[in-house]
C-alpha positions as CSV (number, residue, x, y, z in Angstrom):
1,M,-9.4,13.7,82.9
2,R,-12.5,13.3,85.1
3,I,-12.3,12.0,88.7
4,E,-15.3,10.8,90.6
5,V,-15.1,9.6,94.2
6,T,-18.2,7.8,95.7
7,I,-18.8,7.4,99.4
8,A,-21.0,4.7,100.8
9,K,-24.4,6.0,102.1
10,T,-23.9,3.8,105.1
11,S,-21.1,6.1,106.4
12,P,-22.7,9.5,106.3
13,L,-20.4,12.6,106.7
14,P,-21.2,15.8,108.5
15,A,-23.0,18.6,106.7
16,G,-20.7,20.3,104.2
17,A,-18.1,17.6,104.3
18,I,-18.7,16.4,100.7
19,D,-18.0,19.9,99.3
20,A,-15.0,20.4,101.6
21,L,-13.6,17.0,100.5
22,A,-14.2,17.8,96.8
23,G,-12.4,21.1,97.2
24,E,-9.4,19.6,99.0
25,L,-9.0,16.8,96.5
26,S,-9.2,19.3,93.6
27,R,-6.5,21.3,95.2
28,R,-4.2,18.3,95.9
29,I,-4.8,16.8,92.4
30,S,-4.3,20.0,90.5
31,H,-0.9,20.4,92.3
32,H,0.2,17.1,90.6
33,F,-1.9,17.4,87.5
34,P,-2.2,21.1,86.5
35,E,-4.2,20.3,83.4
36,N,-7.0,18.9,85.6
37,L,-8.7,22.1,86.8
38,G,-11.2,21.1,89.4
39,N,-12.7,18.1,87.6
40,V,-13.3,16.2,90.9
41,T,-16.8,15.0,91.9
42,V,-17.6,13.6,95.3
43,R,-21.0,12.0,95.9
44,Y,-22.9,9.4,97.9
45,A,-23.4,5.9,96.3
46,T,-23.9,2.3,97.5
47,A,-20.1,1.7,97.9
48,N,-16.8,3.5,98.2
49,N,-15.2,3.8,94.8
50,L,-12.7,5.9,92.8
51,S,-13.3,6.4,89.1
52,V,-10.7,8.1,86.9
53,I,-11.8,8.6,83.2
54,G,-9.3,9.8,80.6
55,A,-6.1,8.9,82.4
56,S,-3.4,6.3,82.2
57,K,-3.2,3.4,84.8
58,E,-0.2,5.1,86.4
59,D,-2.1,8.4,86.7
60,K,-5.0,6.5,88.4
61,E,-2.6,4.9,90.8
62,R,-1.1,8.3,91.7
63,I,-4.6,9.8,92.2
64,S,-5.4,6.9,94.5
65,E,-2.3,7.6,96.5
66,I,-3.3,11.3,96.8
67,L,-6.8,10.3,98.0
68,Q,-5.3,8.1,100.7
69,E,-3.1,10.9,102.1
């Protein structure tokens, strides 16, 4: 499973926040999905978005809940 979170360029984060966010999301998601070892990418894009590839709809909903925590 591959998880990609995009953050709108219009809402820039402090330096190092992208890496910290990716690390924290990887930790939280691996707690619920142990088979997903750090496959979380966070980057800037034109809009906020969550993309989950290779997972069921229920898994994507659970990952979305984890992201909102």
